[in-house]
C-alpha positions, 0 to 999 in steps of 0.5 A, spaced: 500 499 500 505 504 501 508 503 494 501 505 492 500 511 495 508 513 493 506 512 486 500 516 487 504 522 489 510 521 484 504 522 479 501 528 482 509 532 482 509 529 475 503 532 472 505 539 476 512 540 473 509 538 466 504 544 467 510 548 469 514 546 463 508 546 458 507 554 460 515 556 461 517 553 454 512 557 449 515 565 453 522 562 452 522 560 445 518 568 444 524 571 448 529 567 444 526 569 437 526 577 439 533 576 443 536 575 436 539 581 432 535 584 427 537 589 421 531 593 421 533 596 414 533 589 411 525 590 409 518 590 413 517 584 414 525 583 419 521 582 425 515 586 427 514 590 433 522 593 433 521 600 431 513 600 434 513 605 440 510 600 445 513 594 442 516 591 448 511 592 452 506 589 447 510 582 446 511 582 454 504 583 454 502 577 449 507 573 453 503 574 459 496 573 456 499 566 453 501 564 460 495 566 463 490 563 457 495 556 458 494 556 466 486 558 465 485 552 460 489 547 465 485 550 471 478 549 467 480 541 465 482 540 472 489 539 471 492 544 475 490 542 482 494 543 488 498 537 491 495 536 498 499 535 503 500 528 506 498 530 513 491 531 508 491 525 504 486 520 506 491 515 504 496 517 509 492 518 514 490 511 513 496 508 513 499 513 520 493 509 523 495 503 521 502 504 522 500 507 530 496 500 530 502 496 529 507 499 533 502 499 539 501 491 538 509 490 538 
């Protein structure tokens, strides 16, 4: 039973880590593309937003909206739930009771 609890806990941790990676990777790509050096005189299609007065703020806003949208989507699908502490987990409480009963018998 202990291995089952550990396995379920590890699945919860892996789910949260996967969601964190999914939220962080797209902004990293956008920042990496905008971090490259571009020649503005090369043409109008060289890189949008470099000559705009509020281009930096617009890109940061797009990144923020993108991250917030993913978090809302994950929350709506109930993929993003806070991990329960072992003190609140009913299976862990049951294991503690069994361990306490076993220790009292010995």
